[in-house]
TORROMI-127339 format. One line per 8 residues: number of its first residue (from 0); for each residue x, y, z of C-alpha. Coordinates in steps of 0.02 Angstrom, whole numbers. Layout:
BEGIN
NUM> X Y Z | ...
END
This chain:
BEGIN
0> -1026 -92 142 | -892 -115 11 | -717 -45 22 | -634 26 -133 | -512 -119 -154 | -623 -271 -141 | -740 -370 -251 | -914 -408 -184
8> -1041 -533 -252 | -1225 -513 -205 | -1370 -633 -231 | -1554 -627 -189 | -1642 -704 -40 | -1735 -818 -162 | -1571 -882 -233 | -1505 -917 -58
16> -1665 -1009 -11 | -1650 -1119 -167 | -1467 -1151 -124 | -1511 -1201 54 | -1651 -1321 -2 | -1539 -1401 -134 | -1395 -1420 -11 | -1507 -1497 123
24> -1573 -1628 1 | -1399 -1665 -63 | -1326 -1678 113 | -1462 -1802 161 | -1428 -1910 7 | -1239 -1907 31 | -1249 -1938 219 | -1362 -2090 192
32> -1245 -2156 57 | -1096 -2135 173 | -1183 -2232 311 | -1238 -2370 191 | -1061 -2393 125 | -996 -2415 303 | -827 -2334 267 | -839 -2199 401
40> -757 -2222 569 | -877 -2267 709 | -869 -2095 789 | -896 -2003 624 | -1038 -2121 577 | -1123 -2079 742 | -1110 -1892 707 | -1179 -1913 530
48> -1320 -2025 594 | -1364 -1900 731 | -1372 -1759 603 | -1499 -1858 503 | -1602 -1896 657 | -1606 -1710 702 | -1667 -1668 528 | -1508 -1569 493
56> -1413 -1686 377 | -1226 -1663 374 | -1115 -1776 268 | -932 -1799 312 | -803 -1717 197 | -644 -1739 296 | -560 -1634 429 | -574 -1467 339
64> -743 -1494 256 | -762 -1380 107 | -866 -1479 -17 | -967 -1332 -83 | -902 -1208 -211 | -996 -1047 -248 | -956 -998 -427 | -987 -824 -496
72> -966 -761 -674 | -1007 -579 -709 | -1079 -554 -884 | -1156 -407 -976 | -1328 -482 -938 | -1297 -503 -752 | -1216 -625 -633 | -1209 -810 -670
80> -1216 -900 -502 | -1189 -1087 -480 | -1152 -1198 -331 | -1059 -1362 -347 | -1024 -1502 -225 | -844 -1543 -269 | -854 -1716 -192 | -1014 -1782 -273
88> -1006 -1673 -430 | -1186 -1614 -407 | -1216 -1436 -466 | -1359 -1312 -464 | -1376 -1158 -574 | -1453 -1017 -473 | -1433 -884 -606 | -1574 -756 -608
96> -1541 -612 -727 | -1707 -530 -681 | -1668 -505 -497 | -1537 -390 -423 | -1449 -469 -275 | -1449 -378 -111 | -1365 -504 5 | -1175 -511 6
104> -1119 -691 -11 | -936 -676 -59 | -801 -545 -41 | -625 -534 -107 | -531 -433 22 | -407 -294 -12 | -254 -408 2 | -333 -538 -112
112> -393 -401 -229 | -215 -334 -253 | -152 -509 -297 | -300 -533 -414 | -280 -364 -498 | -95 -393 -536 | -137 -563 -612 | -282 -492 -714
120> -169 -355 -781 | -44 -485 -842 | -185 -584 -924 | -255 -429 -1008 | -82 -383 -1075 | -77 -555 -1158 | -253 -537 -1226 | -240 -356 -1277
128> -412 -327 -1202 | -511 -349 -1041 | -540 -532 -1000 | -690 -624 -929 | -669 -714 -763 | -752 -850 -661 | -736 -834 -472 | -746 -988 -362
136> -763 -978 -173 | -735 -1140 -74 | -779 -1130 109 | -680 -1237 230 | -675 -1246 419 | -514 -1144 413 | -570 -1007 293 | -625 -974 114
144> -517 -1021 -34 | -535 -903 -183 | -488 -961 -357 | -512 -861 -517 | -504 -926 -695 | -490 -824 -855 | -622 -884 -979 | -515 -843 -1131
152> -345 -914 -1078 | -405 -1043 -950 | -266 -983 -834 | -307 -990 -649 | -248 -906 -490 | -276 -943 -308 | -282 -768 -234 | -327 -826 -58
160> -249 -732 86 | -203 -884 191 | -172 -778 347 | -315 -868 436
END
């Protein structure tokens, strides 16, 4: 359920399944590459190796993790949805204009929404019209970082409520 002062992004089960399959394949490739390069500490290498042996590949991205960015861009045709691995640069476009999403995947909370709204109002004063925005959600082990970029001005804001 959505509160009045938050932004919610929904995707379909099919999109989430494609995301999961893509991520699993990518994690396996990256984990194997990390082990081959031999630059991981012994303890981290053991964890990565064990994840591969279990069939649940998990590459190492540092102490806070956070290699995957979910990127949303609302358009008149529907929601553009992409996922990018910020470490490897791999990206998948999961956009499906024919399907209405029913699973909430990302939320901008009330506190973050207020910060975002004030920033968007300043952008729209500069533009003299409503702007278009791209929303990027980066999950970490501490919480989710939310960055928004205006398509027209290329200005960005980090509206994350870091009260984790």
